[in-house]
N, CA, C, O and the ligand as a Tripos MOL2 file, in Angstrom:
@<TRIPOS>MOLECULE
protein
  261   259    66     0     0
PROTEIN
NO_CHARGES

@<TRIPOS>ATOM
      1 N         -68.1490  -74.1590 -120.0720 N.3       1 MET1
      2 CA        -66.8770  -74.0640 -119.3480 C.3       1 MET1
      3 C         -66.5770  -75.3910 -118.6630 C.2       1 MET1
      4 O         -67.3440  -75.8400 -117.8120 O.2       1 MET1
      5 N         -65.4890  -76.0050 -119.0250 N.am      2 SER2
      6 CA        -65.0980  -77.2630 -118.3970 C.3       2 SER2
      7 C         -63.9300  -77.0500 -117.4560 C.2       2 SER2
      8 O         -62.9660  -76.3650 -117.8000 O.2       2 SER2
      9 N         -64.0110  -77.6330 -116.2670 N.am      3 ALA3
     10 CA        -62.9380  -77.4900 -115.2910 C.3       3 ALA3
     11 C         -61.6420  -78.0960 -115.8090 C.2       3 ALA3
     12 O         -60.5590  -77.6960 -115.3830 O.2       3 ALA3
     13 N         -61.7420  -79.0580 -116.7290 N.am      4 ARG4
     14 CA        -60.5440  -79.7410 -117.2420 C.3       4 ARG4
     15 C         -59.6530  -78.8040 -118.0360 C.2       4 ARG4
     16 O         -58.4630  -79.0760 -118.1980 O.2       4 ARG4
     17 N         -60.2010  -77.7120 -118.5310 N.am      5 THR5
     18 CA        -59.4090  -76.8030 -119.3570 C.3       5 THR5
     19 C         -58.8560  -75.6360 -118.5420 C.2       5 THR5
     20 O         -58.2700  -74.7040 -119.0930 O.2       5 THR5
     21 N         -59.0510  -75.6990 -117.2150 N.am      6 LEU6
     22 CA        -58.6340  -74.5830 -116.3780 C.3       6 LEU6
     23 C         -57.4580  -74.9500 -115.4860 C.2       6 LEU6
     24 O         -57.2810  -76.1110 -115.1160 O.2       6 LEU6
     25 N         -56.6680  -73.9610 -115.1500 N.am      7 LYS7
     26 CA        -55.6130  -74.1080 -114.1490 C.3       7 LYS7
     27 C         -55.7700  -72.9630 -113.1610 C.2       7 LYS7
     28 O         -56.4200  -71.9560 -113.4430 O.2       7 LYS7
     29 N         -55.1490  -73.1470 -111.9780 N.am      8 ALA8
     30 CA        -55.3270  -72.1560 -110.9190 C.3       8 ALA8
     31 C         -54.0220  -71.4290 -110.6280 C.2       8 ALA8
     32 O         -52.9640  -72.0530 -110.5450 O.2       8 ALA8
     33 N         -54.0950  -70.1330 -110.4750 N.am      9 CYS9
     34 CA        -52.9450  -69.3290 -110.0780 C.3       9 CYS9
     35 C         -52.5110  -69.7210 -108.6660 C.2       9 CYS9
     36 O         -53.3470  -69.7940 -107.7650 O.2       9 CYS9
     37 N         -51.2310  -69.9720 -108.4640 N.am     10 ARG10
     38 CA        -50.7410  -70.3720 -107.1350 C.3      10 ARG10
     39 C         -50.7640  -69.1990 -106.1540 C.2      10 ARG10
     40 O         -50.7430  -69.4100 -104.9410 O.2      10 ARG10
     41 N         -50.8030  -68.0110 -106.6480 N.am     11 SER11
     42 CA        -50.7670  -66.8430 -105.7800 C.3      11 SER11
     43 C         -52.1660  -66.4210 -105.3200 C.2      11 SER11
     44 O         -52.4140  -66.3140 -104.1190 O.2      11 SER11
     45 N         -53.0760  -66.1830 -106.2600 N.am     12 CYS12
     46 CA        -54.3940  -65.6510 -105.8920 C.3      12 CYS12
     47 C         -55.5240  -66.6440 -106.1410 C.2      12 CYS12
     48 O         -56.6810  -66.3390 -105.8500 O.2      12 CYS12
     49 N         -55.2160  -67.8270 -106.6740 N.am     13 LYS13
     50 CA        -56.1830  -68.8970 -106.9210 C.3      13 LYS13
     51 C         -57.1580  -68.6060 -108.0660 C.2      13 LYS13
     52 O         -58.1380  -69.3300 -108.2380 O.2      13 LYS13
     53 N         -56.9060  -67.5840 -108.8260 N.am     14 ALA14
     54 CA        -57.7680  -67.3160 -109.9740 C.3      14 ALA14
     55 C         -57.6870  -68.4670 -110.9700 C.2      14 ALA14
     56 O         -56.6110  -69.0180 -111.2040 O.2      14 ALA14
     57 N         -58.8240  -68.8280 -111.5540 N.am     15 LEU15
     58 CA        -58.8600  -69.8890 -112.5540 C.3      15 LEU15
     59 C         -58.8090  -69.2860 -113.9440 C.2      15 LEU15
     60 O         -59.5680  -68.3720 -114.2650 O.2      15 LEU15
     61 N         -57.9120  -69.8000 -114.7620 N.am     16 VAL16
     62 CA        -57.7450  -69.2870 -116.1250 C.3      16 VAL16
     63 C         -57.6110  -70.4570 -117.0940 C.2      16 VAL16
     64 O         -57.3350  -71.5840 -116.6820 O.2      16 VAL16
     65 N         -57.8060  -70.1850 -118.3830 N.am     17 ASP17
     66 CA        -57.5860  -71.2050 -119.3970 C.3      17 ASP17
     67 C         -56.1160  -71.6320 -119.3940 C.2      17 ASP17
     68 O         -55.2250  -70.8390 -119.0880 O.2      17 ASP17
     69 N         -55.8820  -72.8970 -119.7420 N.am     18 LYS18
     70 CA        -54.5150  -73.4270 -119.6820 C.3      18 LYS18
     71 C         -53.5730  -72.7620 -120.6790 C.2      18 LYS18
     72 O         -52.3540  -72.8330 -120.5190 O.2      18 LYS18
     73 N         -54.1260  -72.1160 -121.7090 N.am     19 GLU19
     74 CA        -53.2720  -71.4490 -122.6970 C.3      19 GLU19
     75 C         -52.6930  -70.1440 -122.1480 C.2      19 GLU19
     76 O         -51.6980  -69.6340 -122.6620 O.2      19 GLU19
     77 N         -53.3250  -69.6120 -121.1020 N.am     20 ILE20
     78 CA        -52.9100  -68.3060 -120.5810 C.3      20 ILE20
     79 C         -51.5890  -68.4240 -119.8130 C.2      20 ILE20
     80 O         -51.4190  -69.3260 -118.9920 O.2      20 ILE20
     81 N         -50.6580  -67.5070 -120.0850 N.am     21 GLN21
     82 CA        -49.3200  -67.5810 -119.5080 C.3      21 GLN21
     83 C         -49.1800  -66.7460 -118.2410 C.2      21 GLN21
     84 O         -48.3340  -67.0360 -117.3950 O.2      21 GLN21
     85 N         -50.0060  -65.7120 -118.1070 N.am     22 GLN22
     86 CA        -49.8720  -64.8130 -116.9620 C.3      22 GLN22
     87 C         -51.2410  -64.5580 -116.3450 C.2      22 GLN22
     88 O         -52.2270  -64.3380 -117.0490 O.2      22 GLN22
     89 N         -51.2820  -64.5920 -115.0050 N.am     23 CYS23
     90 CA        -52.5430  -64.3890 -114.3030 C.3      23 CYS23
     91 C         -53.0880  -62.9820 -114.5690 C.2      23 CYS23
     92 O         -52.3780  -61.9970 -114.3700 O.2      23 CYS23
     93 N         -54.3410  -62.8840 -115.0170 N.am     24 PRO24
     94 CA        -54.9260  -61.5660 -115.2940 C.3      24 PRO24
     95 C         -55.2930  -60.8100 -114.0230 C.2      24 PRO24
     96 O         -55.5860  -59.6150 -114.0720 O.2      24 PRO24
     97 N         -55.2770  -61.4990 -112.8890 N.am     25 ILE25
     98 CA        -55.6570  -60.8490 -111.6330 C.3      25 ILE25
     99 C         -54.4380  -60.2910 -110.9080 C.2      25 ILE25
    100 O         -54.4310  -59.1230 -110.5210 O.2      25 ILE25
    101 N         -53.4010  -61.1200 -110.7190 N.am     26 CYS26
    102 CA        -52.2600  -60.6800 -109.9010 C.3      26 CYS26
    103 C         -50.9570  -60.6040 -110.6920 C.2      26 CYS26
    104 O         -49.9590  -60.1020 -110.1750 O.2      26 CYS26
    105 N         -50.9410  -61.0940 -111.9410 N.am     27 GLY27
    106 CA        -49.7400  -60.9930 -112.7560 C.3      27 GLY27
    107 C         -48.7440  -62.1230 -112.5540 C.2      27 GLY27
    108 O         -47.6950  -62.1520 -113.1980 O.2      27 GLY27
    109 N         -49.0670  -63.0560 -111.6590 N.am     28 ASN28
    110 CA        -48.1880  -64.1980 -111.3990 C.3      28 ASN28
    111 C         -48.1440  -65.1140 -112.6320 C.2      28 ASN28
    112 O         -49.0810  -65.1240 -113.4310 O.2      28 ASN28
    113 N         -47.0680  -65.8740 -112.7850 N.am     29 ASN29
    114 CA        -47.0110  -66.8060 -113.9170 C.3      29 ASN29
    115 C         -46.7910  -68.2420 -113.4550 C.2      29 ASN29
    116 O         -46.3170  -69.0780 -114.2240 O.2      29 ASN29
    117 N         -47.1320  -68.5280 -112.2090 N.am     30 SER30
    118 CA        -47.0310  -69.8830 -111.6770 C.3      30 SER30
    119 C         -48.4320  -70.4310 -111.4490 C.2      30 SER30
    120 O         -49.2190  -69.8610 -110.6940 O.2      30 SER30
    121 N         -48.7350  -71.5560 -112.1190 N.am     31 PHE31
    122 CA        -50.0750  -72.1210 -112.0510 C.3      31 PHE31
    123 C         -50.0300  -73.5820 -111.6330 C.2      31 PHE31
    124 O         -49.0000  -74.2440 -111.7550 O.2      31 PHE31
    125 N         -51.1670  -74.0790 -111.1340 N.am     32 SER32
    126 CA        -51.2810  -75.4770 -110.7500 C.3      32 SER32
    127 C         -52.4840  -76.1090 -111.4400 C.2      32 SER32
    128 O         -53.5570  -75.5100 -111.5200 O.2      32 SER32
    129 N         -52.2890  -77.3250 -111.9360 N.am     33 ASP33
    130 CA        -53.4100  -78.0870 -112.4890 C.3      33 ASP33
    131 C         -54.1600  -78.8270 -111.3960 C.2      33 ASP33
    132 O         -55.2280  -79.3890 -111.6370 O.2      33 ASP33
    133 N         -53.5920  -78.8270 -110.1790 N.am     34 GLU34
    134 CA        -54.2060  -79.5520 -109.0610 C.3      34 GLU34
    135 C         -54.9820  -78.5800 -108.1860 C.2      34 GLU34
    136 O         -54.4190  -77.9180 -107.3140 O.2      34 GLU34
    137 N         -56.2820  -78.5060 -108.4350 N.am     35 TRP35
    138 CA        -57.1060  -77.5930 -107.6390 C.3      35 TRP35
    139 C         -58.4850  -78.2050 -107.4370 C.2      35 TRP35
    140 O         -58.9090  -79.0890 -108.1820 O.2      35 TRP35
    141 N         -59.1680  -77.7160 -106.4170 N.am     36 GLU36
    142 CA        -60.4850  -78.2390 -106.0740 C.3      36 GLU36
    143 C         -61.4620  -77.0970 -105.8430 C.2      36 GLU36
    144 O         -61.1030  -76.0430 -105.3170 O.2      36 GLU36
    145 N         -62.6830  -77.3270 -106.2400 N.am     37 GLY37
    146 CA        -63.7560  -76.3830 -105.9600 C.3      37 GLY37
    147 C         -63.6420  -75.1100 -106.7690 C.2      37 GLY37
    148 O         -62.5620  -74.7520 -107.2380 O.2      37 GLY37
    149 N         -64.7590  -74.4310 -106.9290 N.am     38 MET38
    150 CA        -64.7480  -73.1860 -107.6810 C.3      38 MET38
    151 C         -65.7760  -72.2330 -107.0940 C.2      38 MET38
    152 O         -66.9160  -72.6120 -106.8240 O.2      38 MET38
    153 N         -65.3600  -71.0050 -106.9050 N.am     39 VAL39
    154 CA        -66.3050  -69.9600 -106.5340 C.3      39 VAL39
    155 C         -66.2360  -68.8710 -107.5920 C.2      39 VAL39
    156 O         -65.1620  -68.5370 -108.0920 O.2      39 VAL39
    157 N         -67.3770  -68.3330 -107.9190 N.am     40 ILE40
    158 CA        -67.4150  -67.2470 -108.8870 C.3      40 ILE40
    159 C         -67.7820  -65.9740 -108.1370 C.2      40 ILE40
    160 O         -68.8840  -65.8320 -107.6080 O.2      40 ILE40
    161 N         -66.8390  -65.0680 -108.1110 N.am     41 LEU41
    162 CA        -67.0220  -63.8110 -107.4010 C.3      41 LEU41
    163 C         -67.6450  -62.7920 -108.3590 C.2      41 LEU41
    164 O         -67.0350  -62.3930 -109.3510 O.2      41 LEU41
    165 N         -68.8610  -62.3890 -108.0380 N.am     42 LEU42
    166 CA        -69.5810  -61.4930 -108.9410 C.3      42 LEU42
    167 C         -69.5260  -60.0430 -108.4780 C.2      42 LEU42
    168 O         -69.5920  -59.1140 -109.2830 O.2      42 LEU42
    169 N         -69.4040  -59.8680 -107.1590 N.am     43 ASN43
    170 CA        -69.4750  -58.5190 -106.6030 C.3      43 ASN43
    171 C         -68.2740  -58.2780 -105.7040 C.2      43 ASN43
    172 O         -68.0880  -58.9810 -104.7110 O.2      43 ASN43
    173 N         -67.4740  -57.3050 -106.0400 N.am     44 GLU44
    174 CA        -66.2310  -57.0790 -105.3080 C.3      44 GLU44
    175 C         -66.4660  -56.5480 -103.8930 C.2      44 GLU44
    176 O         -65.5350  -56.5090 -103.0890 O.2      44 GLU44
    177 N         -67.6880  -56.1430 -103.5830 N.am     45 LYS45
    178 CA        -67.9720  -55.6430 -102.2400 C.3      45 LYS45
    179 C         -68.7620  -56.6470 -101.4060 C.2      45 LYS45
    180 O         -69.2780  -56.2980 -100.3450 O.2      45 LYS45
    181 N         -68.8590  -57.8730 -101.8710 N.am     46 SER46
    182 CA        -69.6420  -58.8820 -101.1720 C.3      46 SER46
    183 C         -68.8790  -59.4770  -99.9930 C.2      46 SER46
    184 O         -67.6640  -59.3110  -99.8870 O.2      46 SER46
    185 N         -69.5900  -60.1650  -99.1150 N.am     47 GLU47
    186 CA        -68.9440  -60.8650  -98.0050 C.3      47 GLU47
    187 C         -68.0170  -61.9500  -98.5290 C.2      47 GLU47
    188 O         -66.9760  -62.2240  -97.9330 O.2      47 GLU47
    189 N         -68.3920  -62.5670  -99.6400 N.am     48 LEU48
    190 CA        -67.5460  -63.6020 -100.2350 C.3      48 LEU48
    191 C         -66.2030  -63.0170 -100.6480 C.2      48 LEU48
    192 O         -65.1600  -63.6410 -100.4540 O.2      48 LEU48
    193 N         -66.2320  -61.8380 -101.2080 N.am     49 ALA49
    194 CA        -64.9870  -61.1780 -101.6110 C.3      49 ALA49
    195 C         -64.0840  -60.9610 -100.4010 C.2      49 ALA49
    196 O         -62.8730  -61.1680 -100.4770 O.2      49 ALA49
    197 N         -64.6730  -60.5490  -99.3010 N.am     50 GLU50
    198 CA        -63.8850  -60.3400  -98.0830 C.3      50 GLU50
    199 C         -63.3290  -61.6590  -97.5690 C.2      50 GLU50
    200 O         -62.1830  -61.7300  -97.1260 O.2      50 GLU50
    201 N         -64.1540  -62.7070  -97.6320 N.am     51 ALA51
    202 CA        -63.7270  -64.0110  -97.1350 C.3      51 ALA51
    203 C         -62.5690  -64.5490  -97.9690 C.2      51 ALA51
    204 O         -61.6540  -65.1750  -97.4340 O.2      51 ALA51
    205 N         -62.6080  -64.3080  -99.2660 N.am     52 LEU52
    206 CA        -61.5630  -64.7970 -100.1560 C.3      52 LEU52
    207 C         -60.3260  -63.9180 -100.1060 C.2      52 LEU52
    208 O         -59.2250  -64.3690 -100.4190 O.2      52 LEU52
    209 N         -60.5030  -62.6730  -99.7170 N.am     53 GLY53
    210 CA        -59.4020  -61.7380  -99.7530 C.3      53 GLY53
    211 C         -59.1050  -61.2720 -101.1640 C.2      53 GLY53
    212 O         -58.0220  -60.7570 -101.4430 O.2      53 GLY53
    213 N         -60.0620  -61.4520 -102.0470 N.am     54 GLU54
    214 CA        -59.8950  -61.0290 -103.4370 C.3      54 GLU54
    215 C         -60.8320  -59.8720 -103.7240 C.2      54 GLU54
    216 O         -61.9090  -59.7790 -103.1360 O.2      54 GLU54
    217 N         -60.4300  -59.0030 -104.6120 N.am     55 SER55
    218 CA        -61.2420  -57.8270 -104.8820 C.3      55 SER55
    219 C         -61.8340  -57.8000 -106.2840 C.2      55 SER55
    220 O         -62.8000  -57.0820 -106.5390 O.2      55 SER55
    221 N         -61.2580  -58.5810 -107.1930 N.am     56 LYS56
    222 CA        -61.7380  -58.5100 -108.5630 C.3      56 LYS56
    223 C         -62.7270  -59.6240 -108.8690 C.2      56 LYS56
    224 O         -62.4560  -60.7870 -108.5700 O.2      56 LYS56
    225 N         -63.8750  -59.2880 -109.4610 N.am     57 PRO57
    226 CA        -64.8240  -60.3200 -109.8840 C.3      57 PRO57
    227 C         -64.1520  -61.2890 -110.8520 C.2      57 PRO57
    228 O         -63.6120  -60.8750 -111.8780 O.2      57 PRO57
    229 N         -64.1880  -62.5800 -110.5230 N.am     58 TRP58
    230 CA        -63.5210  -63.5900 -111.3290 C.3      58 TRP58
    231 C         -63.9430  -64.9400 -110.7940 C.2      58 TRP58
    232 O         -64.6800  -65.0150 -109.8110 O.2      58 TRP58
    233 N         -63.4900  -65.9990 -111.4220 N.am     59 LYS59
    234 CA        -63.7140  -67.3270 -110.8520 C.3      59 LYS59
    235 C         -62.4310  -67.7990 -110.1740 C.2      59 LYS59
    236 O         -61.3400  -67.6940 -110.7350 O.2      59 LYS59
    237 N         -62.5830  -68.3180 -108.9590 N.am     60 TYR60
    238 CA        -61.4320  -68.7120 -108.1650 C.3      60 TYR60
    239 C         -61.5600  -70.1650 -107.7030 C.2      60 TYR60
    240 O         -62.6640  -70.6540 -107.4640 O.2      60 TYR60
    241 N         -60.4370  -70.8380 -107.5830 N.am     61 ALA61
    242 CA        -60.4210  -72.1590 -106.9670 C.3      61 ALA61
    243 C         -60.4990  -72.0000 -105.4560 C.2      61 ALA61
    244 O         -59.9850  -71.0270 -104.9040 O.2      61 ALA61
    245 N         -61.1420  -72.9520 -104.7850 N.am     62 ILE62
    246 CA        -61.2130  -72.9090 -103.3270 C.3      62 ILE62
    247 C         -59.9200  -73.4490 -102.7300 C.2      62 ILE62
    248 O         -59.4160  -72.9230 -101.7380 O.2      62 ILE62
    249 N         -59.3950  -74.4940 -103.3380 N.am     63 ASN63
    250 CA        -58.2150  -75.1570 -102.8060 C.3      63 ASN63
    251 C         -57.2150  -75.4090 -103.9270 C.2      63 ASN63
    252 O         -57.5330  -76.1160 -104.8830 O.2      63 ASN63
    253 N         -56.0170  -74.8480 -103.8300 N.am     64 VAL64
    254 CA        -54.9570  -75.0760 -104.8170 C.3      64 VAL64
    255 C         -53.8480  -75.8750 -104.1550 C.2      64 VAL64
    256 O         -53.3250  -75.4700 -103.1170 O.2      64 VAL64
    257 N         -53.4870  -77.0080 -104.7480 N.am     65 LYS65
    258 CA        -52.4810  -77.8860 -104.1490 C.3      65 LYS65
    259 C         -51.0810  -77.5280 -104.6390 C.2      65 LYS65
    260 O         -50.1050  -78.1640 -104.2390 O.2      65 LYS65
    261 ZN        -53.1160  -64.7280 -109.6740 Zn       66 ZN66
@<TRIPOS>BOND
     1     1     2 1
     2     2     3 1
     3     3     4 2
     4     3     5 am
     5     5     6 1
     6     6     7 1
     7     7     8 2
     8     7     9 am
     9     9    10 1
    10    10    11 1
    11    11    12 2
    12    11    13 am
    13    13    14 1
    14    14    15 1
    15    15    16 2
    16    15    17 am
    17    17    18 1
    18    18    19 1
    19    19    20 2
    20    19    21 am
    21    21    22 1
    22    22    23 1
    23    23    24 2
    24    23    25 am
    25    25    26 1
    26    26    27 1
    27    27    28 2
    28    27    29 am
    29    29    30 1
    30    30    31 1
    31    31    32 2
    32    31    33 am
    33    33    34 1
    34    34    35 1
    35    35    36 2
    36    35    37 am
    37    37    38 1
    38    38    39 1
    39    39    40 2
    40    39    41 am
    41    41    42 1
    42    42    43 1
    43    43    44 2
    44    43    45 am
    45    45    46 1
    46    46    47 1
    47    47    48 2
    48    47    49 am
    49    49    50 1
    50    50    51 1
    51    51    52 2
    52    51    53 am
    53    53    54 1
    54    54    55 1
    55    55    56 2
    56    55    57 am
    57    57    58 1
    58    58    59 1
    59    59    60 2
    60    59    61 am
    61    61    62 1
    62    62    63 1
    63    63    64 2
    64    63    65 am
    65    65    66 1
    66    66    67 1
    67    67    68 2
    68    67    69 am
    69    69    70 1
    70    70    71 1
    71    71    72 2
    72    71    73 am
    73    73    74 1
    74    74    75 1
    75    75    76 2
    76    75    77 am
    77    77    78 1
    78    78    79 1
    79    79    80 2
    80    79    81 am
    81    81    82 1
    82    82    83 1
    83    83    84 2
    84    83    85 am
    85    85    86 1
    86    86    87 1
    87    87    88 2
    88    87    89 am
    89    89    90 1
    90    90    91 1
    91    91    92 2
    92    91    93 am
    93    93    94 1
    94    94    95 1
    95    95    96 2
    96    95    97 am
    97    97    98 1
    98    98    99 1
    99    99   100 2
   100    99   101 am
   101   101   102 1
   102   102   103 1
   103   103   104 2
   104   103   105 am
   105   105   106 1
   106   106   107 1
   107   107   108 2
   108   107   109 am
   109   109   110 1
   110   110   111 1
   111   111   112 2
   112   111   113 am
   113   113   114 1
   114   114   115 1
   115   115   116 2
   116   115   117 am
   117   117   118 1
   118   118   119 1
   119   119   120 2
   120   119   121 am
   121   121   122 1
   122   122   123 1
   123   123   124 2
   124   123   125 am
   125   125   126 1
   126   126   127 1
   127   127   128 2
   128   127   129 am
   129   129   130 1
   130   130   131 1
   131   131   132 2
   132   131   133 am
   133   133   134 1
   134   134   135 1
   135   135   136 2
   136   135   137 am
   137   137   138 1
   138   138   139 1
   139   139   140 2
   140   139   141 am
   141   141   142 1
   142   142   143 1
   143   143   144 2
   144   143   145 am
   145   145   146 1
   146   146   147 1
   147   147   148 2
   148   147   149 am
   149   149   150 1
   150   150   151 1
   151   151   152 2
   152   151   153 am
   153   153   154 1
   154   154   155 1
   155   155   156 2
   156   155   157 am
   157   157   158 1
   158   158   159 1
   159   159   160 2
   160   159   161 am
   161   161   162 1
   162   162   163 1
   163   163   164 2
   164   163   165 am
   165   165   166 1
   166   166   167 1
   167   167   168 2
   168   167   169 am
   169   169   170 1
   170   170   171 1
   171   171   172 2
   172   171   173 am
   173   173   174 1
   174   174   175 1
   175   175   176 2
   176   175   177 am
   177   177   178 1
   178   178   179 1
   179   179   180 2
   180   179   181 am
   181   181   182 1
   182   182   183 1
   183   183   184 2
   184   183   185 am
   185   185   186 1
   186   186   187 1
   187   187   188 2
   188   187   189 am
   189   189   190 1
   190   190   191 1
   191   191   192 2
   192   191   193 am
   193   193   194 1
   194   194   195 1
   195   195   196 2
   196   195   197 am
   197   197   198 1
   198   198   199 1
   199   199   200 2
   200   199   201 am
   201   201   202 1
   202   202   203 1
   203   203   204 2
   204   203   205 am
   205   205   206 1
   206   206   207 1
   207   207   208 2
   208   207   209 am
   209   209   210 1
   210   210   211 1
   211   211   212 2
   212   211   213 am
   213   213   214 1
   214   214   215 1
   215   215   216 2
   216   215   217 am
   217   217   218 1
   218   218   219 1
   219   219   220 2
   220   219   221 am
   221   221   222 1
   222   222   223 1
   223   223   224 2
   224   223   225 am
   225   225   226 1
   226   226   227 1
   227   227   228 2
   228   227   229 am
   229   229   230 1
   230   230   231 1
   231   231   232 2
   232   231   233 am
   233   233   234 1
   234   234   235 1
   235   235   236 2
   236   235   237 am
   237   237   238 1
   238   238   239 1
   239   239   240 2
   240   239   241 am
   241   241   242 1
   242   242   243 1
   243   243   244 2
   244   243   245 am
   245   245   246 1
   246   246   247 1
   247   247   248 2
   248   247   249 am
   249   249   250 1
   250   250   251 1
   251   251   252 2
   252   251   253 am
   253   253   254 1
   254   254   255 1
   255   255   256 2
   256   255   257 am
   257   257   258 1
   258   258   259 1
   259   259   260 2
@<TRIPOS>SUBSTRUCTURE
     1 MET1         2 RESIDUE 1 A MET
     2 SER2         6 RESIDUE 1 A SER
     3 ALA3        10 RESIDUE 1 A ALA
     4 ARG4        14 RESIDUE 1 A ARG
     5 THR5        18 RESIDUE 1 A THR
     6 LEU6        22 RESIDUE 1 A LEU
     7 LYS7        26 RESIDUE 1 A LYS
     8 ALA8        30 RESIDUE 1 A ALA
     9 CYS9        34 RESIDUE 1 A CYS
    10 ARG10       38 RESIDUE 1 A ARG
    11 SER11       42 RESIDUE 1 A SER
    12 CYS12       46 RESIDUE 1 A CYS
    13 LYS13       50 RESIDUE 1 A LYS
    14 ALA14       54 RESIDUE 1 A ALA
    15 LEU15       58 RESIDUE 1 A LEU
    16 VAL16       62 RESIDUE 1 A VAL
    17 ASP17       66 RESIDUE 1 A ASP
    18 LYS18       70 RESIDUE 1 A LYS
    19 GLU19       74 RESIDUE 1 A GLU
    20 ILE20       78 RESIDUE 1 A ILE
    21 GLN21       82 RESIDUE 1 A GLN
    22 GLN22       86 RESIDUE 1 A GLN
    23 CYS23       90 RESIDUE 1 A CYS
    24 PRO24       94 RESIDUE 1 A PRO
    25 ILE25       98 RESIDUE 1 A ILE
    26 CYS26      102 RESIDUE 1 A CYS
    27 GLY27      106 RESIDUE 1 A GLY
    28 ASN28      110 RESIDUE 1 A ASN
    29 ASN29      114 RESIDUE 1 A ASN
    30 SER30      118 RESIDUE 1 A SER
    31 PHE31      122 RESIDUE 1 A PHE
    32 SER32      126 RESIDUE 1 A SER
    33 ASP33      130 RESIDUE 1 A ASP
    34 GLU34      134 RESIDUE 1 A GLU
    35 TRP35      138 RESIDUE 1 A TRP
    36 GLU36      142 RESIDUE 1 A GLU
    37 GLY37      146 RESIDUE 1 A GLY
    38 MET38      150 RESIDUE 1 A MET
    39 VAL39      154 RESIDUE 1 A VAL
    40 ILE40      158 RESIDUE 1 A ILE
    41 LEU41      162 RESIDUE 1 A LEU
    42 LEU42      166 RESIDUE 1 A LEU
    43 ASN43      170 RESIDUE 1 A ASN
    44 GLU44      174 RESIDUE 1 A GLU
    45 LYS45      178 RESIDUE 1 A LYS
    46 SER46      182 RESIDUE 1 A SER
    47 GLU47      186 RESIDUE 1 A GLU
    48 LEU48      190 RESIDUE 1 A LEU
    49 ALA49      194 RESIDUE 1 A ALA
    50 GLU50      198 RESIDUE 1 A GLU
    51 ALA51      202 RESIDUE 1 A ALA
    52 LEU52      206 RESIDUE 1 A LEU
    53 GLY53      210 RESIDUE 1 A GLY
    54 GLU54      214 RESIDUE 1 A GLU
    55 SER55      218 RESIDUE 1 A SER
    56 LYS56      222 RESIDUE 1 A LYS
    57 PRO57      226 RESIDUE 1 A PRO
    58 TRP58      230 RESIDUE 1 A TRP
    59 LYS59      234 RESIDUE 1 A LYS
    60 TYR60      238 RESIDUE 1 A TYR
    61 ALA61      242 RESIDUE 1 A ALA
    62 ILE62      246 RESIDUE 1 A ILE
    63 ASN63      250 RESIDUE 1 A ASN
    64 VAL64      254 RESIDUE 1 A VAL
    65 LYS65      258 RESIDUE 1 A LYS
    66 ZN66       261 GROUP 0 **** ****
């Protein structure tokens, strides 16, 4: 997995392949190529999930510009 092939959802910060047109997490279709950091959420009941405000296991950008 290369970060260069990923873009971040502007709404929920989910990282997806650049070919994808719609966010699989929140359904948004606005993405940014300018993002920093990555967290992989494995457990939807973890403290990390609460900190992110996300519920679905996925990979997320920490900072989306
Ligand atoms: Zn999203």
